[in-house]
Backbone as a chain_set.jsonl record, in Angstrom:
{"seq": "MVYSVCEFPNEDAAKAGRKASLKSFETVPNREIVLRKKSMLTIRQPATKTPASEDADAKAVRIFASL", "coords": {"N": [[64.363, 98.858, 49.336], [65.924, 99.386, 46.489], [68.551, 101.001, 44.695], [69.983, 102.2, 41.868], [72.449, 103.842, 39.8], [73.283, 104.738, 36.498], [75.553, 106.123, 34.396], [75.862, 107.696, 31.335], [77.326, 108.168, 27.846], [76.031, 110.177, 26.477], [72.781, 111.889, 25.996], [71.088, 110.192, 24.256], [72.224, 107.734, 24.433], [71.596, 106.998, 27.086], [68.973, 106.893, 26.715], [68.855, 104.552, 25.029], [70.016, 102.912, 26.737], [68.142, 102.547, 28.839], [66.034, 101.453, 27.393], [67.017, 99.189, 26.513], [67.477, 97.924, 29.321], [64.99, 97.906, 30.284], [63.779, 95.827, 28.551], [65.53, 93.805, 29.1], [64.935, 93.234, 31.758], [62.467, 92.633, 32.244], [60.603, 91.066, 33.539], [61.13, 91.482, 36.226], [59.527, 92.485, 38.946], [58.077, 95.608, 40.12], [59.53, 97.796, 39.215], [61.315, 100.692, 38.208], [62.467, 103.137, 36.062], [64.19, 105.99, 35.648], [64.917, 108.907, 33.582], [67.602, 111.405, 33.635], [68.811, 113.668, 31.531], [71.852, 112.329, 30.652], [71.927, 110.55, 32.532], [70.785, 107.695, 34.473], [68.511, 106.377, 36.772], [67.417, 103.591, 38.403], [65.105, 102.187, 40.275], [63.95, 100.118, 42.518], [61.201, 98.667, 44.093], [60.057, 96.668, 47.172], [58.767, 93.494, 46.721], [55.877, 93.557, 47.433], [54.579, 96.304, 47.366], [54.48, 99.162, 49.548], [52.861, 101.933, 51.465], [55.266, 103.526, 52.755], [57.218, 102.566, 50.967], [56.469, 103.422, 48.592], [56.402, 106.243, 49.097], [59.22, 106.759, 49.38], [60.162, 105.956, 47.042], [58.847, 107.972, 45.362], [60.209, 110.237, 46.581], [62.799, 109.73, 45.985], [62.888, 109.885, 43.121], [62.233, 112.869, 43.012], [64.582, 114.068, 43.937], [66.484, 112.933, 42.429], [65.972, 114.289, 39.955], [66.25, 116.894, 40.573], [68.993, 117.091, 40.683]], "CA": [[64.394, 99.488, 48.317], [67.269, 99.139, 45.805], [68.649, 101.998, 43.705], [71.189, 102.297, 41.186], [72.548, 104.999, 38.947], [74.059, 104.613, 35.441], [75.953, 107.166, 33.565], [76.087, 107.129, 29.787], [78.272, 109.325, 27.346], [75.194, 111.21, 26.027], [71.312, 111.417, 26.303], [70.763, 109.153, 23.203], [72.751, 106.357, 24.882], [70.991, 106.879, 28.23], [67.58, 106.32, 26.198], [68.909, 103.089, 24.563], [70.244, 101.903, 27.896], [66.861, 102.309, 29.529], [65.138, 100.681, 26.53], [67.625, 97.667, 26.79], [67.343, 97.557, 30.738], [63.389, 97.33, 30.261], [63.41, 94.474, 27.788], [66.357, 92.555, 29.851], [64.627, 92.972, 33.124], [60.887, 92.843, 32.146], [59.971, 90.187, 34.399], [61.326, 92.061, 37.525], [58.352, 93.513, 39.484], [58.1, 97.014, 40.87], [60.895, 98.46, 39.028], [61.075, 102.138, 37.758], [63.531, 103.919, 35.591], [64.064, 107.578, 35.355], [66.282, 109.331, 33.042], [67.583, 112.859, 33.54], [69.863, 113.998, 30.755], [72.516, 111.445, 30.48], [72.027, 109.66, 33.845], [69.565, 106.661, 34.405], [68.275, 105.963, 37.888], [66.705, 102.581, 38.49], [64.424, 102.048, 41.538], [63.339, 98.67, 42.737], [60.66, 98.538, 45.563], [59.911, 95.388, 47.633], [57.677, 92.638, 46.018], [54.715, 93.964, 47.935], [54.657, 97.853, 47.634], [53.786, 99.887, 50.88], [53.018, 103.47, 51.295], [56.572, 103.877, 52.649], [58.111, 102.457, 49.753], [55.988, 104.376, 47.49], [56.964, 107.678, 49.558], [60.679, 106.619, 49.137], [60.358, 105.936, 45.456], [58.738, 109.433, 45.039], [61.391, 111.16, 46.952], [64.289, 109.627, 45.014], [62.683, 110.662, 41.798], [62.366, 114.138, 43.31], [65.917, 114.254, 44.348], [67.304, 112.824, 41.031], [65.218, 115.289, 38.952], [66.691, 118.184, 40.902], [70.308, 117.213, 40.35]], "C": [[65.94, 99.353, 47.81], [67.451, 100.28, 44.904], [70.146, 101.656, 43.104], [71.05, 103.249, 40.048], [73.486, 104.488, 37.863], [74.27, 105.904, 34.612], [76.394, 106.768, 32.099], [76.73, 108.402, 29.079], [77.399, 110.476, 26.816], [73.679, 110.718, 26.234], [70.82, 110.198, 25.426], [71.177, 107.638, 23.818], [72.054, 106.095, 26.201], [69.463, 106.323, 27.613], [67.754, 105.024, 25.702], [69.435, 102.397, 25.757], [69.11, 101.785, 28.669], [65.997, 101.383, 28.667], [65.723, 99.172, 26.711], [67.395, 97.109, 28.24], [65.836, 97.192, 30.812], [63.225, 96.165, 29.706], [64.241, 93.492, 28.482], [65.593, 92.116, 31.15], [63.018, 92.972, 33.197], [59.995, 92.114, 33.236], [60.297, 90.615, 36.11], [60.349, 93.046, 38.072], [58.947, 94.872, 40.287], [59.483, 97.479, 40.753], [60.63, 99.676, 38.164], [62.265, 102.421, 37.288], [63.397, 105.134, 35.299], [65.098, 108.016, 34.747], [66.329, 111.019, 33.336], [68.911, 113.114, 32.824], [70.573, 112.752, 30.386], [72.747, 110.283, 31.554], [70.552, 108.852, 33.99], [69.544, 106.326, 35.871], [67.142, 104.817, 37.861], [66.286, 102.205, 39.953], [63.813, 100.609, 41.694], [62.534, 98.796, 44.229], [60.412, 96.954, 45.776], [58.802, 94.791, 46.517], [56.328, 93.146, 46.384], [55.064, 95.433, 48.292], [53.806, 98.476, 48.994], [53.661, 101.102, 50.49], [54.474, 104.039, 51.762], [57.415, 103.721, 51.674], [57.613, 103.356, 48.82], [56.482, 106.023, 47.771], [58.431, 107.766, 49.197], [60.941, 106.78, 47.772], [60.084, 107.394, 44.989], [59.845, 110.46, 45.579], [62.61, 110.892, 46.212], [64.017, 110.067, 43.833], [62.743, 112.234, 41.886], [63.777, 114.652, 43.243], [66.648, 114.176, 42.952], [67.001, 113.916, 40.068], [65.796, 116.601, 39.074], [68.232, 118.236, 40.931], [70.852, 117.861, 39.337]], "O": [[66.923, 99.242, 48.542], [66.442, 100.591, 44.27], [71.101, 101.084, 43.629], [70.009, 103.496, 39.44], [74.46, 103.829, 38.227], [73.346, 106.616, 34.219], [77.082, 105.802, 31.772], [76.689, 109.511, 29.611], [77.876, 111.604, 26.694], [73.342, 109.573, 26.535], [70.179, 109.289, 25.953], [70.511, 106.614, 23.659], [71.9, 104.904, 26.472], [68.925, 105.344, 28.129], [66.816, 104.252, 25.9], [69.271, 101.177, 25.763], [69.072, 100.725, 29.294], [65.268, 100.569, 29.234], [65.038, 98.188, 26.991], [67.139, 95.912, 28.371], [65.512, 96.169, 31.415], [62.516, 95.356, 30.303], [63.808, 92.341, 28.536], [65.576, 90.959, 31.569], [62.434, 93.318, 34.224], [58.92, 92.519, 33.68], [59.72, 90.069, 37.05], [60.33, 94.23, 37.737], [60.016, 95.015, 40.881], [60.346, 97.583, 41.624], [59.675, 99.615, 37.39], [63.235, 102.043, 37.945], [62.413, 105.446, 34.63], [66.216, 107.687, 35.145], [65.344, 111.755, 33.28], [69.985, 112.844, 33.363], [69.875, 111.981, 29.728], [73.538, 109.344, 31.457], [69.457, 109.319, 33.677], [70.634, 105.952, 36.304], [66.048, 105.067, 37.353], [67.17, 101.93, 40.764], [63.17, 100.13, 40.76], [63.122, 98.983, 45.294], [60.514, 96.121, 44.875], [58.168, 95.45, 45.692], [55.547, 93.137, 45.433], [55.703, 95.747, 49.297], [52.644, 98.192, 49.283], [54.145, 101.519, 49.438], [54.877, 105.026, 51.147], [58.296, 104.545, 51.43], [58.412, 104.087, 48.234], [56.834, 106.82, 46.902], [58.853, 108.822, 48.726], [61.771, 107.571, 47.323], [60.924, 107.999, 44.322], [60.234, 111.411, 44.901], [63.368, 111.796, 45.86], [64.915, 110.731, 43.315], [63.24, 112.869, 40.956], [64.071, 115.605, 42.521], [67.264, 115.109, 42.438], [67.924, 114.389, 39.405], [65.915, 117.379, 38.128], [68.774, 119.313, 41.178], [72.074, 117.863, 39.19]]}, "num_chains": 1, "name": "protein.A"}
């Protein structure tokens, strides 16, 4: 699992950053991007998802949403 968080000056910039990231890395498999206000969390699971990686992904999204 790989996690990265980016902070933007405002929510519109975060939305634009998400759009740019999705376009720039569209060939990267098992990648998810979640926004919360002006923050962006990118999660990359292993090449082959597992129940454990799916659980870790869901947990990371829940924690991020609660911040």
